[in-house]
LOMIBA-184018 format. One record per atom (N, C-alpha, C): y, z, x. Coordinates in steps of 0.05 Angstrom, whole numbers, plus 5000, padded with zeros to 4 digits. Layout:
YZX;...
This chain:
566735415921;564135255919;564734975927;563134875945;563534595954;562734395931;564334185930;563833985910;561533805918;559933725900;557733535905;558533265894;558033055910;558732785901;556832695879;557932615857;556232505835;556132195838;558432075844;558431785847;560831695862;560531475876;562731355891;562931065883;565430985875;565830705868;568330605882;567930405897;570130265910;570530005896;572729985881;573129755864;575329585876;574429345885;576329155897;576828935877;578628765884;579328545866;577028345862;575328335882;573228135881;570428245877;570028505878;567328625875;567528905866;565329005854;565129285845;562629395856;562729635869;560429765880;560130045868;557930095856;557530355842;555030485854;555330735865;553030875875;552931145862;550731235851;550531495838;548131645850;548531915851;546432095860;546032305839;543832455841;543332665822;545532875822;546232965799;548333175797;547333435810;544933485807;543733725820;540733685820;539333885824;536433855824;535533775796;537133845776;536333765748;537533495742;536933405718;537833135710;540733135702;542033355698;544833355689;545933635686;548433635677;549733895672;551633865649;552434095638;554334095615;557134125627;558933945619;561633945629;563334155615;564434345631;566134555620;569134475623;569734305642;572534215645;572533935659;574733785654;575033525667;577733515681;577633455707;580133425722;580233135733;582633015730;583132745741;585232765762;584632695786;586532715809;587432435817;589932415825;591032165835;592732005815;593232125791;594831985771;597731985779;599031755776;601931735781;603331605757;602531355752;603831215730;602331255703;599731275705;598131305680;598131595671;598631635645;598731905634;595832015633;595632285636;593032425635;591632375609;593132385587;591832345561;590632065558;592131865569;591131595567;588631555584;588431685608;586031665624;583731805610;584132035598;582032185585;580932025561;582731885547;581831725524;580031495533;580431395557;578731175567;575931275576;575631535580;573031635589;571131675566;568631605570;566631635549;565331915548;566432095564;565232375566;567432565557;566632775542;568432985534;567333255543;569133465543;568233735550;566033815530;563833935542;561634015525;559333815526;559833575536;557733365538;556033425562;553533345560;551733355583;551933095599;552333125626;552832895643;550532855662;549532605664;547532545684;548432285699;546832175715;547531945731;548431705715;547131665692;547831435674;550631475663;551231725655;553931775645;556031725666;555431795691;557331745713;558031445715;555931285714;556330995715;558130895692;557731015669;559330935645;562231015649;562631255661;565431345666;566831145685;565431075706;566630895726;567330625713;565330515697;565830265685;568130275665;568330485650;570430515629;573230535642;573430695664;576030715677;576830455690;574930325702;575530065715;576329865694;575029865671;575629675650;578329705638;579529945641;582229995631;584329835645;583629735669;585429565685;587529725700;587329985701;589430145714;588630235742;586130215749;585230335774;583730125791;584030155818;582529985836;580530145853;580530415850;578530575863;577930825846;575430885841;574631115824;572331265838;572631525841;570531705851;570031925832;567531985826;566732195807;565232415823;566232665821;565032885836;564633125817;563033315827;562533565811;563433805827;564833985814;565634245825;564534455806;562134545811;560834725792;560234575767;561234675744;560934535719;563534385711;565134345731;567634185727;567233905737;567833705720;567633425728;570333345740;570233255765;572733185779;572632875783;574732745774;575032455777;577432395795;576832275818;579032195836;579431895834;582031825828;582631545823;584831455841;584931195846;587131065860;588230845841;590630885832;591730695813;592330425826;592030225809;593029965818;596029965821;597129835842;600029835845;601329675823;603829755817;605429615797;606829385810;606929165796;608228925806;611328965804;612628975827;615529025827;617128755826;616028545838;617428285837;615328065841;616027825832;614327595835;616027365846;615227235867;616727015878;614826795887;615926555891;614426325899;615726185923;614126075940;615125945964;613425695970;614825475975;613425225983;612525055961;612825125935;611924965913;613924755906;613024505906;614724285898;613524135875;610924105874;609623955853;609524115827;609724385828;609624555805;612224715804;613524715781;616024855778;615525155775;617525315783;617325605780;616725695752;618025555732;617625635704;614725595696;613525375705;610625325698;608825535711;609425605736;607825815749;608126075735;610526145726;610926395712;609426405686;609326175672;607726165647;604826205653;603826095675;601026125683;600426425688;602226555702;601826835709;601927005683;603826945665;603927095640;601327075624;600226835624;597726795609;595426955622;595627005648;593527155662;594127455663;596327535651;597027825651;598327925675;599227745693;600627835717;603627825712;604828055707;607728065701;609028295716;611628275719;613128495731;612928745714;612228975726;611929225711;609129285703;607329085706;604529125699;602829195724;600529305720;598729365742;597729115755;597429115781;596528875796;593528855796;592528635784;589728575782;589028375804;587628465825;586928285847;584928075839;583228135820;581327935810;582827705797;584827775781;586427565768;587827395789;588827515811;590127365832;588227165844;585827245850;583827065862;583326825844;583126875817;582726655799;585126475797;587526585799;589926425798;590026245823;589426365846;589426205871;587525965869;585226015859;583225805857;584025595837;585125685814;586025495794;588225315804;590225425819;592325265829;591425065850;589525155867;588424975887;586824745874;585424815852;584024605837;585924395826;588324495817;590324305807;591224125829;591724225852;592624065874;590523865882;587923945882;585823765888;585723535868;586323595842;586123385821;588323175825;590523245839;592623045843;592522945872;590222985886;589822865912;590923015936;591823265932;592823415955;590623605964;588823495981;586423635989;586923836012;589323826024;589924016045;591524246034;592024256008;593624455996;592224725996;593824936001;592825215999;594825375984;593725575970;595425765955;594526045962;596326205971;595626485979;597526675966;596326875953;597927095941;598227315962;600627365970;601327575990;602327815976;600928045979;601728295966;602928475987;605428555983;606828736002;607129005989;605829216000;606129485988;608929595991;609829745970;612429865970;612030165963;614130325968;613830615961;613330645931;612330875924;611630955896;609530775884;607630695900;605430535891;606230275877;608230135888;609129885878;608529665899;608529415889;607929195907;609628955900;610528815920;611828545917;609628335918;609628145900;607727935898;609027665904;608027525924;609227275932;607027065935;607326845921;605426625923;606526425944;604926375964;605726195986;604125945983;605525715980;604225455976;604525286001;602325166008;602424966029;601224716016;603024536006;602124315989;600924086005;602024036029;601023816044;601823546031;600623336039;601223066028;598922976011;599522805992;597522695974;595722495990;593222515985;591422325997;591822045985;592021846002;592421575993;589721435990;589721255971;587321095966;587020885987;584920896001;584320706022;582720466012;581120515992;579320295983;578320365955;578120155938;576820185912;574719965910;572220045907;570019855906;568719855879;567619625871;566119595847;563319495854;561319615842;558519535846;557419465819;556219225817;554919135792;556518935776;558918875784;560518675768;559918395777;559218225758;558617945764;560417765748;561217845725;562917675708;565817665718;566817895725;569617905734;569718005763;571617885778;571817955807;573118225811;572818325835;574018585842;577018575838;578318355847;581218335844;582118345815;580518215798;581218205770;581018485757;578918635764;578518905754;580619095765;581219055791;583219235804;586019195792;586618955782;589218915771;589719075745;587519185734;587719345709;588319645716;588219705741;588519985750;591420055755;592120305748;594620415757;594520505786;592120605794;591720675822;591420415837;592720415861;592720165876;592220225906;591520015920;591120035949;593319875963;594519985984;596519836000;598819735982;600219925970;602419865952;604819775969;606119555961;608519465975;610819665969;612719685988;614919875985;616619825961;616919565953;618719505931;617419545904;614819585903;613419615877;613419915869;615720015860;616020295854;614520385830;613420205813;611920275790;609020325797;608120225820;605320255828;604920525841;602320605844;601720865856;599220835873;599420915899;597120915916;596121195923;597121395909;596321665913;594121735893;592021865903;589721925885;590422145866;589722105841;589922315820;587522285802;586222505797;583822505781;584322415753;586522505741;587122435714;587822135711;589222025731;589821745731;587321575734;585521665750;583021515753;581421515727;581421735713;580021745687;581321545668;584021535668;585321335651;584721045659;584521005685;583920735694;581020645686;579220835687;576520775678;576420705648;578020845632;578220775604;579520505600;581520445617;582720175615;580719955623;579020015642;576919825650;574919785627;574220005614;572419985591;573619815569;576219865563;577519705543;577619405550;578019355576;578219075585;575618935579;573319065584;570718935578;570218915548;570919135533;570519125504;572118905491;574518855501;576218645489;575118365495;573118345512;571918085518;569018075510;568218265492;565618245479;563418405492;563918545513;561818695527;561618975516;560218995493;560119255478;558419465493;556619375509;554819565522;555619625551;558119565557;559119625584;559019925589;558219995614;558120275622;559020305651;560320525656;560820615683;558720815690;556720735705;554420905711;555021125731;556521055752;557021255773;560021235781;561021465788;563821485799;563621655824;564121535847;564021685873;566721685886;567721925892;570221955906;569722085933;570021935954;569522035981;572222085995;572322316010;574822396024;574422356053;576422256066;576322216095;576322496109;575322506134;575222766148;577922916150;580122766153;582722896154;583922956127;582422896105;583222946078;585722806069;586322576083;588722426076;588022156064;585522086062;584721836051;582421866031;582421706011;580421715989;579121435986;576521435984;575021195979;573621225952;574121035934;573021055906;571020835902;568720905892;566620705887;565720745858;565820525842;565020535814;562520355811;560420475801;558020315794;558020255765;558019995758;558419915730;556019735721;555519745695;553519575682;555019415661;555419155666;557018985649;555718935622;553118905622;551718825598;552218535591;551818465565;552218195556;554518175536;555717945534;557917895515;556717845487;557917965467;557017935439;559217805422;558317645403;560117525383;559617665357;561517625339;561417765313;559917595293;558017715280;556417585259;557817605233;558417845224;559817885198;561118165199;563018195181;564518455178;564018555149;562918795147;562318915121;563819175117;564619225093;566019475086;564319635067;564319895071;562820075053;564320335051;563620495031;564920755028;566820745005;569020915006;571020934985;573220724991;572920494978;574720274983;577120264964;577220444944;579320474924;580420214913;578520014910;579319764898;580819584917;580819634943;582319474962;580619334982;578019274974;576219144993;577318875002;578418714984;579418454991;581818475010;583518675004;585818715022;584918795050;582818955052;581719035078;580618785092;579218615077;578018375089;580318195100;582518175085;584718005094;586018115119;585718375124;586818495148;585218425173;582618355169;580918305192;581918075209;582418125235;583617915252;581517725264;579017735255;577017555266;575117465245;573617255251;571717135232;569017115247;567017035232;564417005243;564416805266;563116885288;563016715312;565016785333;567116935326;569017025346;567817225365;568817215390;567917415410;568917695401;567217895404;568018165397;570418255413;572318385400;574718485413;575218765405;574918955424;575219245417;578019315407;580019195420;582819265411;583319165383;582218925376;582518825349;581119005329;578819105336;577419295317;579119545313;580219645335;581919885333;584319835315;585619605319;587919535302;587119515273;584719405267;583819375240;583519655228;582319845243;582020115233;584720245227;586620205245;589320315241;590720185217;590319925213;591519785191;590319885164;587719935164;586520045140;587620325134;587920485155;589020755151;591920735141;593420535151;596120505142;596220435112;594520245103;594420175075;593720415058;591820565067;591020805052;593221015052;594621045075;596821235077;599021165059;599620905055;601720825037;600920855008;598420895003;597420934976;596921224969;597721404988;597521694983;595121834995;593421685009;591021805022;591821875051;592622125054;593922215079;591922255102;589422315095;587422385116;584922225113;585121955115;582821785113;581221785139;578621725136;576921695159;575821415159;576321265180;575420985182;573920965209;571320895207;569620865230;568220595230;567920475253;566520225255;563820265268;561720185255;559020215265;557919945272;557319885297;556219625305;553219615300;552319395289;549419345286;548719095304;547119145324;546618945345;544318765338;544718515343;542518315343;542318215372;540618365388;540518315417;539318035423;537617935405;536417675411;538517455411;540317465391;542417255388;545017335400;545117575412;547517685424;549817675403;549217785380;551217815358;551318105349;553518165337;553918435326;555218415299;554218575280;555418595254;556918855253;559318845243;561119075242;561019195214;560119445212;560119585187;562419785188;564519745172;566819915172;566620105149;566220355156;565820565136;568520695130;569320695105;571920805097;571521045079;572621275087;572621515071;575521585065;576421505041;579221545035;580021835032;578222005022;578922275018;580522314992;581822544990;583422604966;586122464967;587122394944;589922284943;591822524945;593722504962;595522724968;598222684956;599322904945;602022894933;603823074950;606323004950;608323164965;609523374946;609223624954;610423844938;613323884944;613923934970;616723984979;617323825003;619923765007;620923655032;623023845042;622523945067;624324145078;625524035104;627724155112;629124075137;629724325153;629224305179;629824525197;631424425221;633124595232;634724525255;637424415248;637924355222;640624255214;642424495209;643424615230;645124845227;647924775216;648924535223;651524455213;651324255190;649424075192;649223865172;647923965147;649123905125;648123985099;645523855092;643823995077;641223885069;641523625054;643523605038;643823365021;644323115038;645623145061;646122925079;643422805089;641522985095;638922895104;637222795081;637422945058;635722875036;636222605024;638822515025;639422255014;638422025031;637522085055;636321875072;633321845067;632222025051;629322025046;628521795028;626221675034;625021475016;622421575004;621421805015;619121945003;620222144983;619322134958;620322304937;618422544933;619522774927;617923004920;616522964893;614123054891;612523024866;611022764864;611522574882;610022324882;607922324904;606122134903;604022134924;605222064951;603922164971;604922134998;604721845007;606921745019;607021465028;607921475057;606021405076;606621435104;608921245113;609121015100;611320835107;613920945099;614121065075;616621185066;617421425084;615421575094;615921805111;617221705138;616021495149;617121395174;619821255170;620221135147;622821015141;624921235140;624321455128;626221685127;626821785155;624821805172;625221895199;627021695214;626521445210;628221245224;631121255215;631521295189;634221305178;635721555189;634321775191;635622015203;636321955232;634521825247;635121765275;637521585278;637921395260;640021205262;642721325253;642721555241;645221675233;647021735257;645721805280;647221875303;648122165304;647122325285;647822615284;645922785300;643522665307;641422835318;640322715344;639722895363;638422805388;635522735383;634122895368;631322835362;630722885333;628722745322;627822775295;624822765295;623522975284;620622985282;619823055253;617522965245;616523025218;613723115220;613023325205;610323435204;609423455175;606823405171;605623435144;604023695144;604723875127;603424135125;602024165098;599424235100;597824265075;598824515060;598824495034;599524725017;597124905015;597425165022;595125355020;593925364992;591325344990;590025364964;589925104949;590924894961;590924634947;589724424966;588024254955;586924034972;588223764967;590323754950;591523504944;594623514945;595623724959;598523754961;599323814990;601623704998;602723755025;605723805023;606823925043;609723945046;610423785071;612723655069;613823505092;616123675104;615923705131;618023855145;619223675166;621723615162;623223455182;624723645200;624123635226;625423805245;627423635261;629923725262;632023575276;633323755296;634323625317;636023755337;638723625336;640723775328;643323655323;644723585349;646023355349;647623265371;650523325365;652223305385;655023345382;656223095369;656623095342;657522865328;660622835329;661923035340;664823025343;665422975372;667722855377;668422805405;671422825409;672122925432;674822905441;675022675460;676422465452;676522225468;678522265491;677422265514;679122305538;678122115559;679921955570;679021765590;680821755614;679621725636;681121685661;679821455677;681521275687;680521055703;682421005726;681320885746;683020815769;682320535779;684420375783;684020105793;685820055817;685119855832;686619805857;689519715850;689919605826;692619525818;693519655792;691619735775;692419845749;693120135751;692220275773;692820555776;691220735757;692320965749;690921155733;691621115704;689621115686;690121095657;689021345644;690121405620;689421655606;689521615576;687521725561;687621715532;686321955520;687222035496;686122275484;686022235454;684122355441;683822335412;681722525401;681322525375;679322705363;677922555340;675222575339;673722445318;671322615311;670722635285;668422785276;666822605257;664422515267;662822325251;661222465229;661022735231;659522885211;661223125203;663423065189;665523265184;664423485166;664523735177;663623975163;660823945153;659223785167;656423745159;656023585134;658123435125;657923285100;656923005104;656722915129;655922635134;658222445133;660622545125;663022375124;664322365151;665622135157;667022105183;670022145179;671122315195;674022365195;675022335223;676922165227;678022135254;681022155254;682122325271;684922345275;685422295304;686522065310;686921985337;689821955344;690622095365;693322075375;693121995404;693421745410;693021635437;695621575450;695921655474;698321595489;697621545518;698421315528;698021265556;700321095566;700020965589;702320815600;703220585582;701320475566;702020235551;701720265521;700920495511;700320505482;700820785471;702020795447;702221035431;701020975404;699021125396;697621055372;696921305356;697421295331;696621515313;695121385289;692721485284;691121365262;689521585248;689021535223;687321705207;685121535195;682621605201;680321455190;678621635173;677521525152;675721675134;673621485124;671121585123;668921415112;666921595099;666321545073;664221675059;661921485055;659621525070;657421335069;655921335043;656321545026;655021555000;657121604979;659021414976;661021424956;659721424928;657621264926;655921274902;653121354910;651521434890;648821534896;647121304906;647821054901;646320824910;646820744939;648520894953;649120834981;651420654985;653120604965;655620454969;657620634983;658620545005;660520705021;663420625016;665120805021;668020765019;669420875043;671120705055;672520795079;675420695079;677120835093;679820755094;681120835121;683420705127;684720755152;687720715149;689320895161;692120865162;692920895192;694720725201;695220735230;698120665235;699120765258;701720685269;701220655299;702420435311;701820365339;704220255352;704720345377;706720225394;705320135420;705719875426;704219755448;706119625468;705819695493;707319575515;705419405532;705419145527;703418965539;703518965569;705918965580;706118935609;704819165624;704719405612;703419635624;700419625621;699419445604;696519415600;695419185616;696919085635;695918855651;696118595636;697818585614;698118345598;700918245601;701417995596;704117885597;705918045579;708418075587;710318265575;710918195546;710518385528;711618395501;711118675490;712618745469;712218995456;711418945427;709819115416;708919085388;708919355375;710619385355;710719625338;709419545311;707119665306;705619585282;704719825266;704419785240;703219985223;701719835201;699919985188;698419855167;696220035155;694719925137;692620075124;690419875116;688019985112;685719825103;683819985086;682319845070;680319975053;677719805055;675519945058;672919805062;670819915044;669319745031;666919815015;664419705029;662319875030;659819785042;657619785021;655819585023;653619545004;651019505019;649119685015;646519655028;644919425015;643819255032;642119035022;639119125022;638219245044;635619365045;635819585066;633519675076;633419895095;634919835121;635019585128;636119515154;638819365153;639319235131;641619055129;643819175110;646319135118;648519235102;650819045104;652219005081;654518835080;657019005073;659318935084;661719075079;663918875072;665618955053;667918795044;670418965047;672518855059;674919005063;677418855058;679618995052;682218885050;684119045067;686318925076;688119065094;690918945094;692719105104;695519015107;696419105134;697918935149;698918995175;701718885178;703519055188;706218965194;706518975225;707518755236;708018745265;710918685271;712018835289;714718775299;714518735329;714718485338;714118415366;716818345380;717318475402;719718425417;719118365446;721318315461;721118255490;719318015495;719517815478;717717595480;718317425505;716217365519;716417195543;715716905535;717416715540;716916435531;715016285549;712616385553;710616245569;709416025553;708215825567;707315585553;705315635530;703415825535;701315855515;702415975488;704816085488;705816215463;708116055450;709215855465;711615715455;711115585428;708815445425;708315295400;708015495377;706615725382;706315925361;709016025352;710816085371;713516185364;715115975349;714815725355;716215515339;715315515310;712615555306;711615555279;712515805263;713416015278;714216265266;717316305267;718716085270;721616105274;722916245251;722016215227;723216345203;722816645203;721016755219;720417035220;721617175244;723217035260;724517145284;727317235277;727917495282;730517605276;732617515296;735117595290;737317515307;737117645335;735717875336;735318005362;732917895378;731617685367;729317565380;726717685374;726617885355;724018015348;722517855327;719917845330;718217715310;717217925291;717717885265;716718075244;714817925226;712418035223;710417905206;709218115188;708518025164;707118185144;704618035136;702318135142;699817995138;697918155120;696818025101;694718135084;692117995090;690018145094;687518025103;685218125086;683117955086;680518035075;678517995097;676418155096;674318135116;671618185104;669618055115;666818095107;665118135132;663318325131;661618375155;658818425146;657018365165;654118415161;653118575185;651518785179;650418945201;647418975196;645918935217;643018985217;642419185239;641119405232;640519615251;637719715248;636019655268;633319765269;632819905295;634920025307;634520175332;632720415326;631220495346;629420725341;630820995340;633321005349;634921255345;637821185350;639521365339;642421315340;643621375367;642521565381;643521645408;641521555429;642521405448;640821305470;638321175460;638520955445;636120815436;634620685459;632120635455;630420495475;628920265464;629020215437;627519995425;629019915400;628719655393;630019555369;632519395376;633919315355;636419165359;638519245339;641019195346;643319235329;645018985329;645518875305;647018625303;649318665283;651618545290;653918565272;655418305273;656118195251;657717955249;659917995229;662317915235;664417955215;666417715217;667617665194;669617455192;672117585178;674417545190;676917645180;678817415177;680317415155;682317205151;684617315136;687017235144;689417305128;689417125103;690517235081;690517085056;692816885057;692516665043;694816465042;697316605032;699516545044;702016665038;702816885057;700916975074;701617155095;703417015116;705017165131;706817045150;705216895172;702917005179;701216875199;698516815186;697816555185;695316485172;693316415194;691216595196;689216545217;686616675208;684516605222;681916725217;680716815244;678816995243;677517105267;674617165260;672717065277;669917115272;668617225298;666817415295;665617535319;662717615312;661017585333;658217675330;657417835354;656318075349;655418255371;652518325367;651018345389;648218415388;647418585411;645718785406;644518945427;641518945422;639918885442;637018875439;635819045461;634119245453;632819415472;629819345473;628819315498;626019265502;624819485519;623019655508;621719865524;619819735544;619919825569;618219715590;615719875593;615920135591;613620315594;613020445567;610520545565;609520655540;611220885530;612221055548;613821285540;616821225540;617520975544;620320885542;622121005564;620921095587;622621195608;624220955620;623020725621;624420485630;624820295605;627120195603;627720005581;629819805590;629819575577;631619365584;633519325560;636119325566;638119275546;639519005551;639518845530;641018585531;643218595510;645618545519;647918545500;649318275501;650518215478;652017965477;654217975457;656217805461;658417785442;659517505442;660017395419;661317135415;663617175396;666017085403;668217115386;670016865386;671216795363;673016565362;675016605339;677416525345;679516545324;681416305326;682716245304;684616025304;686316035278;688515885278;690115875254;689115675235;690115685210;689415485190;691915415173;691915175163;694215095147;696715035163;698914995149;701514935162;703715105151;705815145168;708215285159;710515115168;712215045149;714614885155;713814625170;711514505162;710714255173;709314285200;708914525210;707614565236;705014705232;703014625248;700314755246;700515045254;699215205238;699115495245;697215535268;697915705287;696315765310;695416055309;693416105326;692316375328;694416555341;695016795329;697116965341;696217085367;698017075387;697417155414;696717455415;697817615397;697317905397;694517975386;693017775377;690217815368;688317695389;689217615412;687517485432;685317665441;683117545451;681017685464;681617725494;680717945505;681018005533;678418105544;678118075571;675718185584;676718355608;675018555614;675718745636;675819025625;674619215639;674419485629;671619555622;671119815618;668319905615;667019815589;668519735569;667319645544;666619345544;667719195563;667118905563;666018805589;667518865611;666718755637;667318965659;665319125666;665719335685;666119225713;667819365729;668519265755;671119115756;672219055732;674818925730;676819105715;679319085722;681419245709;681619165680;682519345663;682719305635;684319055629;683118865613;684518625603;685218425624;684418465649;685518295671;684018045676;681618005664;679917775671;680217565649;681517345655;681917135635;684316965641;685116795622;687416615626;689916775634;691616635650;694116755659;696516605647;698816745647;701216625636;702316405654;703116185642;704415965656;707215915644;709215905661;712015875652;713015595659;714615485642;716015225647;718915285654;719715205678;722415255688;723914985689;726214975675;727814735673;730514765686;730614885708;733214925721;732814905751;735114895765;735014895795;733714635804;732014665824;730714435837;728614315819;727914435797;725814335780;726714085764;729314055760;730313815747;729713815717;730013575705;729613555676;726713575668;724913495686;722013505679;720913785680;722213965694;721314245695;719114285715;718714535721;716514625739;714714815724;712114795730;710214985719;709715205740;710015455731;709515675749;707315855737;705115875751;702916055742;703316335753;702616535738;702916815747;700216955744;700217215752;697717365749;697817545724;699617485705;699817625680;697717525661;696017695651;693817615633;694817575605;693917355593;694717285565;692417275546;689917295556;687617275539;687217005527;685416985508;684716725496;683616765468;683316555454;682316565426;679316545424;677916545447;675016535447;673916705469;671616825464;670417005484;667316985483;666117025506;663117045508;662517255528;661017465520;660217675537;657217695539;656117765562;653217805564;652818025585;650818185580;650218415598;647218455598;646118505622;643318575626;643318845639;641919035627;642019315636;639219435637;638519535660;635819665664;636319965662;635120085642;635220375637;632920505653;633620695670;631620825687;631821125683;629621275689;629721565687;631821675706;633321875696;635421995712;634222165734;634822105759;633622265781;634422555779;632522725785;632923015787;633623155760;633523005738;634123125712;631623245700;631823485689;629523625677;628923495650;626523565640;625623455615;627523545592;628623785595;630323895574;632923735570;634023625591;636523485589;636223185590;633823085594;633422795597;634222645572;633922775548;634722635523;637722625520;639222765537;642122765535;643522605557;641922505576;643122355599;641722085601;643221875607;642121615610;643321485636;641521385652;642321245677;641420955676;643020775686;642420495685;643720345708;642520115714;643819915731;644219665715;646419525721;647219305702;648319065717;648318845702;649618595710;651218505686;653818485689;655618395668;656818125674;657217965653;658617705655;660317665631;662617535635;664417495612;666117245617;666717105595;668516875596;670516895573;673016875579;675116855558;676616595562;677016445541;678416185544;680216125520;681915945524;683915865503;683315575496;682315535472;681415265464;683815075460;686315185457;688715025452;690314965477;689315065501;690815025525;690714735535;693114635543;693314355552;693414365583;691114305595;690814325624;692014085638;693514125660;694613905676;693013885702;691913645706;690113605729;691513645756;694113595756;695513615782;696313905789;695514095771;695914375778;698714465772;699214725779;701814845775;703514795800;706114775795;708014735818;708214975835;708015215822;708115465837;705915645826;704915825844;702816005835;700215865830;699615655844;697215495840;694615655843;694715875858;692216035861;691316165835;693216195816;692516315790;691916105768;692215845775;692115635755;689315495756;688115485732;685715325729;685515245700;683415105692;683215015664;682415255646;684415365633;683915605617;682315535591;682015275586;680515195562;677515155567;676715195593;673915145601;672415405600;670415435582;668915685580;667115735604;666715535622;664915585645;666315745667;668915805664;670315965684;669816265677;667516355684;666716625677;667016815701;667017075694;667017295714;664317445712;663617575734;661117725734;661317965753;659718175747;659818415764;657018555762;656618735780;654118895779;654819185786;653019365779;653619645785;651619835772;652420085771;650720295759;652420465741;651120585721;652620745701;651020995694;652421205688;651221455679;652621545653;651121595632;652221695607;651121965601;652822155592;651922425586;653222515559;651422605541;652422705516;653222995520;655623045530;656523305537;657523455512;658023715513;659223865491;661923755482;663323625500;665923505493;665723235481;663423115482;663022845473;661722675495;661322415490;660022245510;661722215535;660522265558;661822205584;660521965596;662121785606;661121535618;662321505646;660521485665;661321425693;660221155701;661720995714;660620745723;661820675750;660120555767;660920435792;660220145791;662219965796;661719685793;663219525814;662119285820;663319115840;663218825829;665418685829;665418405820;663818225839;662318035828;660917845845;662017565840;663617525819;665117285816;667817355802;669917285815;672617345805;674517125811;676917135799;679016935804;681517085814;683216935827;685817055835;687317165811;688417405815;689917525794;688317725778;685617735781;683917935768;684118195783;684418415768;684418675780;681618785783;681018905805;678419045809;678719335802;676619445790;676519725783;673719825791;673419945814;670820025825;669620265809;671220465803;670220705790;671520745763;670020805743;671020865716;669821125706;671421295695;670521545683;671821575655;670221595634;671221595607;669721805590;671221945574;670022125554;670622025527;668622005510;669121945482;667821695472;666921515489;665521265480;663221205498;661021115487;658821015503;658920715504;657720605525;657820315529;655220195522;
């Protein structure tokens, strides 16, 4: 029996066509059997379940349309035909192909990961049926995105390549083109402010100079929207409350490479403030709110000041436990006198209490280490200031890359919340490994081990065994920052050190030393801390070179020099330090400052009586709102000298405590310790006669005073993804340093020999300077620091070090 067509449906990705004819001369027939032809991937049972008709049902034209719609809605088929063979219902289907692979070509503005997320959200995945309608929508959505960023020539095409077994390869081909540049920005209706003044408020610019890398002349819809808001704020801050942008016209040039923007604005009139009134739930703080108001009657209205007042009121309420206040400012206009009264409505809401404080992400660090930094207590009302203080303290620990805090309402309660601090742990341990190369200093090497968060306890344990060309050092450090519950810290250090000065670019001597120290720390407030310490050091110094700068010191220490010429000293010291830290985070800060000052002095009766004072500061200034660009200013001042007398001679500052400059921690671009005063020898033999000759050398001897300064511009790391940007820092810098000897007796007639190395070593104006670029990476092994630097002011005898690579310390 020939089959009669009941319906034909050709279902494409962009349209659906359904045609039905009478099943027979009657209106329908009773289905005795159902056959589905063309199934490959879809199971027969699954297809039958999608059909709204069962055996025994009567089928007419309307039922056929329902069958077609139901099968198409299942998403498995792109073509459906319904036919009749006697009383048998025959359904012929063509399955949608299965996506075998997905690839992208030509996309630069959008990453593959972002595109894949877009496809997943649209149901286009490998192994799933290919929906051509979804593809068309994706193409249009991507092209709309490109249009919004000014790429009007961009096209996106989904190319489907059929494969055996009803599979298809899916490839998205992008032709992005170039971004349309802004040719002109016009303002219509502005009389108070000029076009140039308004345009200066825009991020979008016309004819941007090549050196202005922060400016943008490429059209972007989102940036234009932000610029319009900035324009609105500019007028509101000057009293124009009724300012409006009436029209926004964006015209595209025929070649789609140029954009002309025209804004029609209504400036309105400037208003002054008549009075400020508060109403609503003021919780007894109306006077405090009034004191926060930054303006008085007669002042020109300022939108930013009003916003700040609202935020300040919310802050006061937040510190009093009102976590979700509503503060709105309602203007009441007096158009005749061009005045406005501000009615500030305050809805404090419920007072909120903190039920629990939880921590997530601290896989290694114990909860108690985080909890002891909290200033918000469980069971007390919520204090927004205390919450932020806790976040800041966690950031400054240096154990975490990021710290976030969320307030979560307790289900079933309208006055309780939980605080959840989410942290991402950083590598708080480091293997100190350093390699450097200089034109004269050669290759240097150092190794050690330190754990700032030992076993997650928050205690610092360091075991350092350093060995290089000039030093052998073994030390054990320990510090418990919470020796008492009040935050009093206790730390100690034991060390043994062998030092060969000549190998370190310093005038020849050896120093075998050992000692120990004990330090207590006392918190003054959230930012300031004082420390008090005591220590003992034994020095055995040999191979002493009798250069001029050290002769007087050796004369004063004659009683401590052995028969073999070695100087042995035993010194007991006390020290006091002050630290202030309000950096926004411990690792790669971008805002705030860190200051430290300390004074160290040996106690009377020590073999060497001297004091040493030093002040260090780091100040970060964020340049952009998101802190991608920031400016770092560093400085150091140090001075030391002897006090009292020994055997009738004034005590001098010990040469082995001298300051030096050069190397990646002080002055990049110069060899370690090489920048500063040089050794001068007095020769009283041969042709020099009884008066002697002065011979200057290129051996560095350091000085008892130092001044360091550095200016560093922190910039986004090129080609770094968002995931690793918090672990990498790139910067360009300018370093300057001066080391001098306040006790040096300069001779105007210069040195008899080696005059190129001789100058007034007591003059602090004899500084060195360099410039360069640096890269820091918080690697799994610890901080890696790379720097390239070039001196711009140097003296004879200074070593240059163009490239430095160090693991274990950040600069």
